[in-house]
Residue frames relative to the residue before (quaternion, step in Angstrom):
aa qw qx qy qz dx dy dz
M 1.0000 0.0000 0.0000 0.0000 0.00 0.00 0.00
E 0.2022 -0.8131 0.5406 0.0760 3.56 -0.74 1.05
F 0.1017 -0.7891 0.6043 0.0431 3.61 -1.04 0.78
K 0.5353 -0.6194 0.4599 0.3438 3.57 -1.12 0.59
P 0.4673 -0.6621 0.5004 0.3049 3.61 -1.01 0.79
L 0.6859 -0.5208 0.3341 0.3830 3.53 -1.23 0.64
N 0.7116 0.4808 -0.2962 0.4180 3.56 0.75 -1.00
Q 0.6042 0.5481 -0.3859 0.4309 3.64 1.16 0.01
F 0.7947 0.2312 -0.1432 0.5426 3.61 1.20 -0.34
L 0.7424 0.2213 -0.1947 0.6016 3.61 1.25 -0.07
S 0.3793 -0.7171 0.5291 0.2489 3.60 -0.76 0.96
T 0.1922 0.7788 -0.5719 0.1717 3.55 -0.31 1.26
E 0.1030 -0.7194 0.6809 0.0906 3.53 -1.26 0.64
G 0.7788 0.1290 -0.1242 0.6012 3.55 -0.39 1.18
P 0.7791 -0.3362 0.2177 0.4823 3.59 -1.21 -0.26
L 0.5158 -0.6047 0.5169 0.3179 3.56 -1.21 0.71
V 0.0811 -0.7899 0.6068 0.0353 3.61 -0.91 0.86
I 0.0328 -0.7838 0.6198 -0.0227 3.55 -0.72 1.11
A 0.0810 0.8080 -0.5743 0.1033 3.62 -0.73 0.99
G 0.3581 0.7036 -0.5616 0.2476 3.50 -1.29 0.51
P 0.6859 -0.5237 0.3088 0.3999 3.58 -1.20 0.29
C 0.5941 -0.5218 0.4574 0.4069 3.55 -1.24 0.41
S 0.8035 0.0396 -0.0089 0.5939 3.59 0.89 -0.92
L 0.3968 -0.6481 0.5833 0.2868 3.54 -1.10 0.71
E 0.1548 -0.8421 0.5156 0.0335 3.58 -0.47 1.24
S 0.7983 -0.0663 0.0702 0.5944 3.59 1.11 -0.58
Q 0.6599 -0.4741 0.4054 0.4189 3.56 -1.30 0.27
E 0.6786 0.5085 -0.2901 0.4434 3.57 0.80 -1.02
Q 0.6599 0.5370 -0.3080 0.4258 3.57 0.92 -0.93
I 0.7193 0.4568 -0.2689 0.4489 3.59 0.77 -0.99
I 0.6384 0.4994 -0.3330 0.4818 3.58 1.04 -0.67
D 0.6240 0.5481 -0.3343 0.4454 3.58 0.98 -0.81
V 0.7104 0.4326 -0.2734 0.4832 3.60 0.74 -1.01
A 0.6229 0.5512 -0.3590 0.4235 3.62 0.95 -0.73
L 0.6714 0.4846 -0.2952 0.4766 3.60 0.93 -0.90
Q 0.6479 0.5040 -0.3369 0.4612 3.59 0.93 -0.80
L 0.6631 0.5053 -0.3125 0.4552 3.58 0.94 -0.82
R 0.6368 0.5374 -0.3193 0.4514 3.60 1.02 -0.83
N 0.7239 0.4588 -0.2411 0.4553 3.58 1.07 -0.78
L 0.4023 0.6768 -0.5149 0.3389 3.61 1.20 0.25
P 0.6472 -0.5169 0.3762 0.4151 3.62 -1.19 0.57
S 0.6217 -0.5967 0.3752 0.3416 3.56 -1.10 0.82
E 0.6476 0.5263 -0.3357 0.4370 3.61 1.03 -0.64
H 0.7272 0.3124 -0.2088 0.5744 3.58 1.33 -0.23
Q 0.1088 0.8527 -0.4978 0.1151 3.50 1.05 0.87
V 0.2942 -0.7012 0.6259 0.1735 3.52 -1.22 0.82
H 0.2672 -0.8012 0.5189 0.1321 3.63 -0.68 1.07
L 0.8139 0.1248 -0.0659 0.5636 3.64 0.99 -0.62
L 0.3081 -0.7169 0.5968 0.1867 3.57 -1.11 0.77
R 0.1234 -0.7943 0.5910 0.0672 3.62 -0.58 1.07
A 0.1000 0.7736 -0.6237 0.0514 3.52 -1.23 0.52
G 0.3655 -0.7204 0.5421 0.2315 3.58 -0.95 0.87
I 0.1864 -0.7786 0.5950 0.0707 3.57 -0.78 1.13
W 0.7570 0.1343 -0.0615 0.6364 3.56 0.93 -0.97
K 0.1043 -0.8366 0.5377 0.0132 3.60 -0.47 1.18
P 0.2534 -0.7630 0.5748 0.1526 3.61 -0.48 1.11
R 0.0727 -0.8295 0.5534 0.0203 3.63 -0.40 1.11
T 0.6070 -0.5936 0.3881 0.3586 3.55 -1.06 0.73
R 0.8021 0.1249 -0.0270 0.5834 3.55 0.96 -0.92
P 0.5445 -0.6279 0.4311 0.3513 3.63 -1.12 0.57
N 0.7573 0.3793 -0.3167 0.4271 3.51 -1.44 0.15
Q 0.5377 0.5203 -0.4614 0.4768 3.58 1.07 0.74
F 0.6585 -0.5062 0.3793 0.4077 3.52 -1.29 0.35
E 0.0830 -0.8296 0.5522 -0.0001 3.61 -0.49 1.17
G 0.6822 -0.5002 0.2857 0.4503 3.58 1.14 0.63
L 0.5652 -0.6106 0.4397 0.3381 3.55 -1.26 0.41
G 0.3995 -0.7138 0.4903 0.3009 3.59 1.15 -0.32
I 0.8548 -0.2045 0.1305 0.4588 3.52 -1.31 -0.50
E 0.5937 0.5931 -0.3634 0.4046 3.62 1.08 -0.53
A 0.6347 0.5334 -0.3381 0.4453 3.58 1.28 -0.35
L 0.5428 0.6628 -0.3982 0.3280 3.61 1.11 -0.45
P 0.6382 0.4962 -0.3597 0.4660 3.65 0.93 -0.59
Y 0.6102 0.5323 -0.3545 0.4676 3.63 1.11 -0.62
L 0.6561 0.5121 -0.3159 0.4555 3.56 0.97 -0.83
L 0.6386 0.5148 -0.3165 0.4764 3.55 1.01 -0.84
E 0.6539 0.5007 -0.3384 0.4552 3.60 0.91 -0.75
A 0.6346 0.5229 -0.3284 0.4647 3.60 1.04 -0.78
K 0.6137 0.5492 -0.3283 0.4626 3.55 1.09 -0.75
K 0.6993 0.4668 -0.2822 0.4620 3.59 0.86 -0.95
I 0.6803 0.4925 -0.3025 0.4508 3.61 0.99 -0.76
S 0.7642 0.3854 -0.1944 0.4793 3.55 0.94 -0.98
G 0.3782 -0.7175 0.4935 0.3140 3.61 1.06 -0.71
L 0.4909 0.6451 -0.4371 0.3896 3.58 1.27 0.18
K 0.4297 -0.6480 0.5609 0.2844 3.55 -1.11 0.67
T 0.3229 -0.7836 0.5132 0.1355 3.58 -1.13 0.65
T 0.0517 -0.7756 0.6274 0.0474 3.50 -1.31 0.49
V 0.0326 -0.7918 0.6099 -0.0038 3.57 -1.04 0.80
E 0.5112 -0.6160 0.5022 0.3272 3.57 -1.30 0.43
V 0.0566 -0.7850 0.6159 0.0334 3.54 -1.10 0.79
A 0.1437 -0.8233 0.5467 0.0511 3.52 -1.00 0.80
T 0.7680 0.2315 -0.1285 0.5832 3.57 1.32 -0.20
P 0.6447 -0.5028 0.3927 0.4210 3.62 -1.22 0.26
E 0.6150 0.5552 -0.3375 0.4469 3.55 1.12 -0.74
H 0.6176 0.5317 -0.3363 0.4720 3.60 1.03 -0.75
I 0.6507 0.5288 -0.3105 0.4479 3.56 0.97 -0.95
E 0.6498 0.5283 -0.3158 0.4461 3.57 0.90 -0.90
A 0.6797 0.4886 -0.2830 0.4682 3.57 0.92 -0.98
A 0.6642 0.5141 -0.3164 0.4408 3.58 0.92 -0.89
L 0.6708 0.4877 -0.3084 0.4659 3.59 0.95 -0.79
K 0.6011 0.5649 -0.3550 0.4399 3.58 1.12 -0.66
Y 0.7633 0.3265 -0.1786 0.5281 3.57 1.09 -0.68
E 0.5935 -0.6776 0.3243 0.2889 3.50 1.15 0.96
V 0.2265 0.7531 -0.5743 0.2275 3.56 0.94 0.81
D 0.3879 -0.7825 0.4514 0.1827 3.59 -0.79 1.08
V 0.7934 0.0865 -0.0214 0.6022 3.60 1.08 -0.70
L 0.2509 -0.7680 0.5740 0.1334 3.53 -1.04 0.86
W 0.0478 -0.7898 0.5972 0.1315 3.61 -1.11 0.27
I 0.3313 -0.7089 0.5980 0.1736 3.50 -1.29 0.71
G 0.3834 -0.7733 0.4704 0.1835 3.51 -0.69 1.20
A 0.7160 -0.4876 0.3122 0.3899 3.56 -1.33 0.26
R 0.6548 0.4893 -0.3330 0.4701 3.55 1.02 -0.68
T 0.6654 0.5027 -0.3066 0.4589 3.59 0.99 -0.76
S 0.6774 0.5052 -0.3084 0.4368 3.57 0.89 -0.89
A 0.5988 0.5662 -0.3420 0.4515 3.58 1.26 -0.33
N 0.7061 0.4221 -0.2378 0.5164 3.59 1.30 -0.26
P 0.3298 -0.7760 0.4945 0.2112 3.63 -0.24 1.13
F 0.6166 0.5475 -0.3595 0.4369 3.59 1.02 -0.69
S 0.6601 0.4966 -0.3105 0.4704 3.63 0.93 -0.87
V 0.6491 0.5145 -0.3198 0.4602 3.60 0.93 -0.95
Q 0.6550 0.5222 -0.3213 0.4416 3.58 0.93 -0.81
E 0.6175 0.5304 -0.3365 0.4734 3.56 1.05 -0.78
I 0.6521 0.5064 -0.3069 0.4733 3.61 0.95 -0.88
A 0.6587 0.5164 -0.3185 0.4450 3.56 0.92 -0.95
D 0.6515 0.5197 -0.3075 0.4592 3.59 0.98 -0.90
A 0.6536 0.5245 -0.3000 0.4558 3.55 1.04 -0.86
L 0.7324 0.4410 -0.2269 0.4665 3.62 1.15 -0.68
K 0.3968 0.7124 -0.4964 0.2976 3.58 1.19 0.10
G 0.8120 0.2091 -0.1890 0.5110 3.53 -0.84 1.05
V 0.6042 0.5372 -0.3563 0.4684 3.60 1.27 0.01
D 0.2497 -0.7833 0.5587 0.1089 3.58 -0.74 1.07
I 0.3984 0.6918 -0.5040 0.3295 3.56 0.14 1.30
P 0.4997 -0.6405 0.4869 0.3209 3.59 -1.03 0.70
V 0.0648 -0.7860 0.6142 0.0278 3.56 -1.08 0.74
M 0.2103 -0.7706 0.5931 0.1006 3.53 -0.90 1.02
V 0.1761 -0.7968 0.5753 0.0559 3.57 -1.00 0.85
K 0.2639 -0.7604 0.5739 0.1513 3.56 -0.56 1.15
N 0.5617 -0.5842 0.4503 0.3747 3.56 -1.12 0.59
P 0.5697 -0.5797 0.4443 0.3769 3.63 -1.10 0.59
I 0.6408 -0.5526 0.3735 0.3802 3.59 -1.19 0.51
N 0.7153 0.3756 -0.2587 0.5294 3.59 1.11 -0.58
A 0.5434 -0.6604 0.4232 0.2991 3.56 -1.11 0.75
D 0.3419 0.7248 -0.5132 0.3073 3.53 0.30 1.33
L 0.3233 -0.7906 0.4931 0.1652 3.53 -0.27 1.34
Q 0.6473 0.5472 -0.3169 0.4256 3.54 1.01 -0.87
L 0.6294 0.5297 -0.3269 0.4652 3.58 1.07 -0.74
W 0.6353 0.5146 -0.3151 0.4819 3.57 1.03 -0.86
M 0.6628 0.4914 -0.3067 0.4745 3.59 0.85 -0.96
G 0.6468 0.5486 -0.3207 0.4217 3.60 0.96 -0.81
A 0.6291 0.5181 -0.3201 0.4830 3.58 1.07 -0.77
I 0.6783 0.4801 -0.3040 0.4658 3.57 0.92 -0.82
E 0.6438 0.5289 -0.3213 0.4501 3.57 1.03 -0.78
R 0.6244 0.5387 -0.3543 0.4409 3.60 1.00 -0.73
L 0.6519 0.4930 -0.3204 0.4789 3.58 1.00 -0.70
A 0.6429 0.5295 -0.3187 0.4523 3.57 0.98 -0.89
L 0.6853 0.4914 -0.2906 0.4521 3.57 0.95 -0.87
A 0.6140 0.5225 -0.3314 0.4899 3.56 1.35 -0.28
G 0.6345 -0.5732 0.3096 0.4160 3.56 1.31 0.06
L 0.5143 0.6359 -0.4176 0.3959 3.60 1.30 0.12
D 0.0389 -0.8104 0.5840 0.0250 3.61 -0.89 0.87
K 0.6058 0.4986 -0.3660 0.5004 3.59 1.27 0.09
I 0.2347 0.7921 -0.5065 0.2469 3.53 0.51 1.32
I 0.0815 -0.7774 0.6229 0.0316 3.58 -1.02 0.87
A 0.2838 -0.7438 0.5782 0.1787 3.59 -0.94 0.84
I 0.1596 -0.7776 0.6017 0.0886 3.56 -1.03 0.86
H 0.2274 -0.7529 0.6057 0.1208 3.52 -0.84 1.08
R 0.0307 0.8281 -0.5565 0.0599 3.57 -0.45 1.23
G 0.6017 -0.5799 0.3370 0.4336 3.59 1.28 0.32
F 0.3918 -0.7339 0.5321 0.1571 3.47 -1.43 0.31
S 0.4872 -0.6676 0.4797 0.2947 3.53 -0.99 0.88
M 0.0069 -0.7921 0.6095 -0.0327 3.59 -0.89 0.96
Y 0.5221 -0.6443 0.4747 0.2948 3.55 -1.21 0.64
S 0.6484 0.5327 -0.3170 0.4420 3.53 1.09 -0.74
K 0.5264 -0.6381 0.4674 0.3120 3.54 -1.12 0.69
S 0.0301 0.7812 -0.6183 0.0813 3.57 -1.06 0.87
Q 0.5996 -0.5517 0.4304 0.3883 3.51 -1.31 0.31
Y 0.6990 0.4585 -0.2529 0.4871 3.55 1.24 -0.38
R 0.5584 -0.5891 0.4644 0.3543 3.54 -1.19 0.50
N 0.7768 0.0535 -0.0008 0.6274 3.54 1.11 -0.89
A 0.4655 -0.7072 0.4565 0.2735 3.55 -0.72 1.10
P 0.4448 -0.7200 0.4585 0.2712 3.64 -0.73 0.99
I 0.0060 -0.8248 0.5642 0.0375 3.67 0.97 -0.79
W 0.1073 -0.8745 0.4705 0.0485 3.55 0.78 1.15
K 0.5929 0.5974 -0.3953 0.3680 3.63 1.00 -0.64
I 0.6211 0.5670 -0.3631 0.4011 3.62 1.07 -0.55
P 0.7002 0.4039 -0.2997 0.5068 3.67 0.77 -0.81
V 0.5869 0.5640 -0.3755 0.4433 3.62 1.11 -0.59
E 0.6719 0.4962 -0.2874 0.4688 3.54 0.98 -0.88
L 0.5888 0.5673 -0.3408 0.4640 3.54 1.14 -0.76
K 0.6860 0.4768 -0.2690 0.4794 3.57 0.89 -1.00
S 0.6430 0.5137 -0.3358 0.4582 3.62 0.97 -0.65
K 0.6644 0.4816 -0.3138 0.4777 3.60 1.07 -0.63
W 0.7903 0.1202 -0.0598 0.5978 3.60 1.02 -0.82
P 0.2128 -0.8378 0.4923 0.1016 3.64 0.24 1.25
T 0.6966 0.4763 -0.2866 0.4536 3.60 1.05 -0.71
L 0.5441 0.6302 -0.4155 0.3664 3.63 1.18 -0.22
P 0.3814 -0.7086 0.5366 0.2540 3.60 -0.68 0.99
L 0.1017 -0.8015 0.5892 -0.0122 3.56 -0.95 1.00
I 0.0158 0.8104 -0.5852 0.0223 3.58 -0.71 1.04
C 0.3997 -0.7333 0.5123 0.2001 3.56 -1.18 0.46
D 0.2190 -0.7425 0.6234 0.1106 3.57 -1.14 0.78
P 0.1274 -0.8336 0.5334 0.0660 3.64 0.19 1.24
S 0.5438 0.6152 -0.4121 0.3950 3.63 1.18 -0.47
H 0.7428 0.3937 -0.2391 0.4859 3.63 0.78 -0.94
I 0.5796 0.5534 -0.3878 0.4553 3.61 1.11 -0.52
T 0.7768 0.3803 -0.2014 0.4599 3.63 0.72 -1.04
G 0.1728 -0.7763 0.5772 0.1854 3.59 0.78 -0.99
D 0.7239 0.3511 -0.1733 0.5680 3.56 1.33 0.13
R 0.4203 -0.7521 0.4446 0.2451 3.59 -0.39 1.21
S 0.6344 0.5598 -0.3488 0.4032 3.60 1.07 -0.62
L 0.6989 0.4522 -0.2665 0.4858 3.60 1.23 -0.36
I 0.4510 0.7309 -0.4407 0.2611 3.60 1.22 -0.17
L 0.6359 0.5368 -0.3412 0.4372 3.60 0.87 -0.84
E 0.6414 0.5472 -0.3141 0.4365 3.57 0.91 -0.97
V 0.7178 0.4350 -0.2510 0.4823 3.59 0.84 -0.98
A 0.6219 0.5280 -0.3423 0.4661 3.59 1.01 -0.74
Q 0.6389 0.5173 -0.3291 0.4646 3.60 0.99 -0.75
K 0.6399 0.5339 -0.3280 0.4449 3.54 1.00 -0.83
A 0.6388 0.5213 -0.3150 0.4700 3.58 1.08 -0.86
M 0.6520 0.5029 -0.3138 0.4727 3.62 0.95 -0.82
D 0.6258 0.5434 -0.3284 0.4529 3.60 1.06 -0.78
L 0.7118 0.4234 -0.2376 0.5075 3.54 1.17 -0.68
N 0.5417 -0.6725 0.3727 0.3396 3.57 1.28 0.40
F 0.2391 0.7515 -0.5720 0.2255 3.58 0.95 0.73
D 0.5105 -0.6895 0.4404 0.2645 3.57 -1.21 0.58
G 0.8357 -0.0869 0.0697 0.5377 3.59 1.14 -0.10
L 0.3638 -0.7242 0.5530 0.1933 3.56 -1.34 0.02
I 0.1027 -0.7416 0.6525 0.1168 3.54 -1.17 0.53
I 0.0069 -0.8252 0.5580 -0.0869 3.59 -0.43 1.31
E 0.3922 -0.7298 0.5085 0.2346 3.56 -0.74 1.04
T 0.0337 -0.8145 0.5731 -0.0839 3.56 -0.73 1.17
H 0.0291 -0.8050 0.5867 -0.0833 3.54 -0.70 1.19
P 0.5298 -0.6423 0.4348 0.3432 3.63 -0.92 0.75
Q 0.7871 0.0775 -0.0259 0.6114 3.61 1.16 -0.67
P 0.1664 -0.8546 0.4797 0.1091 3.59 0.38 1.12
E 0.6140 0.5942 -0.3423 0.3909 3.58 1.08 -0.70
I 0.7465 0.3185 -0.2114 0.5446 3.61 1.21 -0.42
A 0.3141 0.7643 -0.5071 0.2448 3.60 1.19 0.34
K 0.4874 -0.6952 0.4665 0.2480 3.59 -1.04 0.79
S 0.7865 0.1010 -0.0851 0.6034 3.58 1.26 -0.23
D 0.8706 0.0517 -0.0550 0.4862 3.55 -1.16 0.80
A 0.0673 0.8518 -0.5145 0.0715 3.58 0.91 0.93
A 0.6787 0.5436 -0.3036 0.3894 3.58 0.91 -0.94
Q 0.7444 0.4131 -0.2404 0.4662 3.61 1.11 -0.56
Q 0.5855 0.5844 -0.3805 0.4133 3.61 1.20 0.02
V 0.2403 -0.7596 0.5911 0.1261 3.52 -1.18 0.68
T 0.5007 -0.5910 0.5124 0.3708 3.55 -1.28 0.25
P 0.6518 -0.4811 0.3792 0.4470 3.64 -1.22 0.18
Q 0.6313 0.5431 -0.3332 0.4421 3.58 1.06 -0.70
M 0.6338 0.5144 -0.3044 0.4910 3.55 1.13 -0.83
L 0.6286 0.5298 -0.3316 0.4628 3.55 0.99 -0.86
H 0.6335 0.5338 -0.3390 0.4459 3.60 0.92 -0.83
K 0.6576 0.4984 -0.3060 0.4748 3.60 0.96 -0.88
I 0.6277 0.5281 -0.3423 0.4582 3.62 0.92 -0.78
L 0.7071 0.4636 -0.2727 0.4590 3.54 0.78 -0.99
R 0.6182 0.5434 -0.3255 0.4655 3.55 1.15 -0.66
D 0.7429 0.4530 -0.2213 0.4403 3.55 0.92 -0.98
I 0.5382 0.6089 -0.4209 0.4030 3.64 1.19 -0.27
K 0.2282 -0.7573 0.6003 0.1190 3.51 -1.02 0.95
I 0.2311 -0.7690 0.5862 0.1077 3.50 -0.76 1.12
K 0.4192 -0.7127 0.5070 0.2435 3.58 -0.79 1.07
K 0.2202 -0.7521 0.6082 0.1264 3.55 -1.17 0.62
G 0.8776 0.0485 -0.0196 0.4765 3.56 -0.83 0.96
F 0.3726 0.7301 -0.5052 0.2699 3.59 1.03 0.66
N 0.5053 -0.6329 0.4916 0.3200 3.53 -1.29 0.38
T 0.3190 -0.7866 0.5010 0.1689 3.56 -0.15 1.34
S 0.6536 0.5244 -0.3257 0.4379 3.61 0.86 -0.90
F 0.6609 0.4979 -0.3086 0.4692 3.59 0.94 -0.90
D 0.6484 0.5315 -0.3253 0.4373 3.58 0.87 -0.95
N 0.6802 0.5067 -0.2731 0.4538 3.54 0.93 -1.01
D 0.6568 0.4933 -0.3130 0.4768 3.58 0.98 -0.82
L 0.6524 0.5119 -0.3206 0.4578 3.57 1.00 -0.84
M 0.6337 0.5342 -0.3384 0.4457 3.59 1.01 -0.78
I 0.6402 0.5261 -0.3170 0.4614 3.60 0.95 -0.90
L 0.6653 0.4924 -0.3089 0.4686 3.62 0.91 -0.86
R 0.6582 0.5032 -0.3116 0.4652 3.59 0.97 -0.81
E 0.6174 0.5311 -0.3425 0.4685 3.58 1.07 -0.70
Q 0.6442 0.5196 -0.3256 0.4571 3.56 1.05 -0.77
I 0.6251 0.5234 -0.3235 0.4803 3.57 1.06 -0.75
D 0.6358 0.5310 -0.3210 0.4592 3.55 0.97 -0.86
H 0.6571 0.5140 -0.3071 0.4580 3.55 0.98 -0.90
I 0.6551 0.5009 -0.3052 0.4763 3.61 1.00 -0.85
D 0.6393 0.5269 -0.3279 0.4541 3.59 0.97 -0.75
R 0.6348 0.5070 -0.3319 0.4793 3.58 1.04 -0.75
Q 0.6336 0.5312 -0.3309 0.4549 3.58 1.02 -0.79
I 0.6182 0.5326 -0.3342 0.4718 3.59 1.07 -0.83
L 0.6773 0.4989 -0.2966 0.4521 3.59 0.83 -0.98
N 0.6538 0.4997 -0.3202 0.4694 3.55 0.97 -0.87
S 0.6225 0.5291 -0.3393 0.4664 3.65 1.05 -0.77
L 0.6391 0.5175 -0.3372 0.4583 3.60 0.99 -0.82
K 0.6346 0.5362 -0.3227 0.4535 3.56 1.01 -0.80
E 0.6690 0.4786 -0.2948 0.4863 3.58 0.98 -0.90
R 0.6221 0.5395 -0.3370 0.4565 3.59 1.02 -0.73
K 0.6502 0.5179 -0.3293 0.4479 3.58 0.95 -0.87
S 0.6286 0.5357 -0.3318 0.4559 3.59 1.02 -0.79
I 0.6615 0.4938 -0.3114 0.4707 3.60 0.97 -0.84
V 0.6050 0.5556 -0.3388 0.4588 3.60 1.04 -0.82
E 0.6568 0.4991 -0.3130 0.4706 3.59 0.91 -0.83
Q 0.6503 0.4955 -0.3229 0.4768 3.63 0.95 -0.75
I 0.6386 0.5158 -0.3320 0.4647 3.60 1.04 -0.68
A 0.6239 0.5455 -0.3287 0.4529 3.56 1.04 -0.80
H 0.6456 0.5110 -0.3179 0.4701 3.62 0.96 -0.84
A 0.6558 0.5195 -0.3056 0.4545 3.54 1.01 -0.96
K 0.6562 0.5083 -0.3081 0.4650 3.58 0.93 -0.97
K 0.6352 0.5279 -0.3244 0.4611 3.61 0.92 -0.87
A 0.6623 0.5214 -0.3003 0.4464 3.59 0.92 -0.93
H 0.7688 0.3375 -0.1731 0.5149 3.61 1.06 -0.78
N 0.4827 -0.7108 0.4077 0.3091 3.55 1.31 0.48
L 0.3932 0.6802 -0.5194 0.3361 3.59 0.79 1.05
T 0.5219 -0.6327 0.4639 0.3349 3.54 -1.19 0.44
A 0.6233 -0.5559 0.3998 0.3777 3.56 -1.21 0.53
L 0.7575 0.3483 -0.1877 0.5193 3.60 0.92 -0.92
Q 0.0582 -0.7561 0.6518 0.0055 3.60 -0.81 1.07
L 0.2959 -0.8338 0.4352 0.1671 3.59 0.17 1.40
H 0.6516 0.5214 -0.3181 0.4499 3.60 0.93 -0.88
R 0.6386 0.5238 -0.3209 0.4636 3.58 1.02 -0.80
F 0.6580 0.5202 -0.3108 0.4470 3.57 0.97 -0.88
K 0.6657 0.4948 -0.3129 0.4627 3.62 0.98 -0.87
D 0.6438 0.5140 -0.3280 0.4623 3.61 0.98 -0.74
L 0.6234 0.5519 -0.3162 0.4548 3.53 1.02 -0.95
M 0.7166 0.4677 -0.2755 0.4380 3.55 0.69 -1.06
Q 0.6194 0.5433 -0.3352 0.4569 3.60 1.05 -0.76
E 0.6601 0.5055 -0.2953 0.4706 3.56 0.97 -0.92
R 0.6792 0.4937 -0.3064 0.4484 3.59 0.88 -0.89
M 0.6531 0.5026 -0.3267 0.4627 3.61 1.00 -0.74
E 0.6228 0.5198 -0.3370 0.4777 3.60 1.05 -0.64
L 0.6319 0.5179 -0.3205 0.4793 3.58 0.99 -0.73
A 0.6321 0.5403 -0.3191 0.4547 3.57 0.98 -0.93
Q 0.6635 0.4912 -0.3106 0.4713 3.59 0.94 -0.86
N 0.6574 0.5215 -0.3076 0.4486 3.60 0.95 -0.87
F 0.7111 0.4347 -0.2419 0.4969 3.55 1.14 -0.74
D 0.4161 -0.7246 0.4548 0.3080 3.59 1.32 0.06
L 0.3682 0.7062 -0.4990 0.3417 3.57 0.96 1.01
N 0.6019 -0.5253 0.4603 0.3872 3.52 -1.35 0.31
V 0.3714 -0.7761 0.4723 0.1916 3.57 -0.31 1.29
E 0.6528 0.5195 -0.3123 0.4543 3.56 0.96 -0.91
L 0.6447 0.5227 -0.3193 0.4574 3.58 1.01 -0.83
V 0.6611 0.4979 -0.3073 0.4697 3.57 0.94 -0.94
K 0.6351 0.5164 -0.3418 0.4618 3.64 0.98 -0.79
E 0.6533 0.5048 -0.3300 0.4578 3.60 0.88 -0.81
I 0.6272 0.5393 -0.3293 0.4554 3.59 0.97 -0.86
F 0.7435 0.4182 -0.2407 0.4630 3.59 0.73 -1.03
D 0.5517 0.5687 -0.3922 0.4673 3.58 1.20 -0.42
N 0.6716 0.4948 -0.2766 0.4771 3.59 0.99 -0.92
I 0.6640 0.4860 -0.3188 0.4705 3.56 0.97 -0.84
H 0.6605 0.5064 -0.3206 0.4522 3.60 0.92 -0.76
E 0.6194 0.5305 -0.3340 0.4726 3.59 1.08 -0.82
D 0.6761 0.4815 -0.3108 0.4630 3.61 0.93 -0.80
S 0.6111 0.5489 -0.3402 0.4578 3.57 1.13 -0.65
L 0.6372 0.5122 -0.3198 0.4789 3.57 0.99 -0.80
K 0.6457 0.5105 -0.3230 0.4670 3.60 0.92 -0.81
I 0.6466 0.5088 -0.3378 0.4571 3.59 0.89 -0.84
Q 0.6813 0.4849 -0.2958 0.4618 3.59 0.92 -0.92
S 0.6391 0.5201 -0.3327 0.4586 3.59 0.98 -0.81
D 0.6539 0.5138 -0.3283 0.4479 3.59 0.90 -0.79
I 0.6294 0.5159 -0.3236 0.4827 3.59 1.08 -0.78
F 0.6375 0.5219 -0.3385 0.4546 3.61 0.91 -0.87
K 0.6806 0.4952 -0.3015 0.4479 3.60 0.86 -0.96
F 0.6616 0.5140 -0.3125 0.4476 3.56 0.96 -0.95
E 0.7242 0.4424 -0.2619 0.4597 3.62 0.83 -0.89
S 0.6249 0.5423 -0.3422 0.4454 3.54 1.24 -0.26
K 0.5571 0.6227 -0.3801 0.3967 3.59 1.25 -0.29
């Protein structure tokens, strides 16, 4: 599947930069931020002004955007600043309204891209329309679902498509709002090398202090641009206040990003995939240690109830002999494995001893 390169439908020199508030909150707000973004130094130019018009919120009674009444404000900001505009659409009615008010680029959000029925409705509504469309990855970590959303648009005749990596919702706790799982966008790019791919560090991090770190990672992986939520007064934003930056902060982020020159994209991508696999294995090891600890605690309670000692020497010797034989069969460093299991066993004894002491009180 072939896609048009960015420079054929968006005038960009260097990475594409999209900025603007999470939600368009008022006429004054959007014009203020548009003018500030336009006045950034030319080497840190913003190419598209983004703004949320219709905001899908997880729970009701939260600010869900101004809706269609905000579109004239966005059009006015476009005319005053000269910046092209982009908004999220989730229905054919959204598309019709956005086109009426001269929106230049549309984007499909993570909740919508996860629903093939919704994407197909949007694709059908866009048949015969010559407009760029950006597609955020679905909220769940499913490459095929992301690819399917892009394919539905392509089959409708659209070839100005951009993929947005905004991270994935995970149940496990992380420093990020949405886990980046970099191997998924890297694999997407490897399957479709001509597909423009940009990163949304605002939604990945949920924290403005981490945006530079994630944006740099995206640039190191040869992403084609960034979309960063920018608000004139983030502290009073009506949605996602913690992840928005001021135009001045945006300028500093863009200034501090280092763009690699002449790096081996294929090598970097392969290395990233391998490192992601190691990270996954390490998490499995830690989860196994957690489960082992839980079982050790159960054993301690059972031993206590049957008046057994914490240390069963014959069991320990048999266990260690079996583990060393496995290490040899797996062609592992036997001394390293012995040291690891010595430490694990020592910790198990401590856990059991602590339970014995506590229950004896």
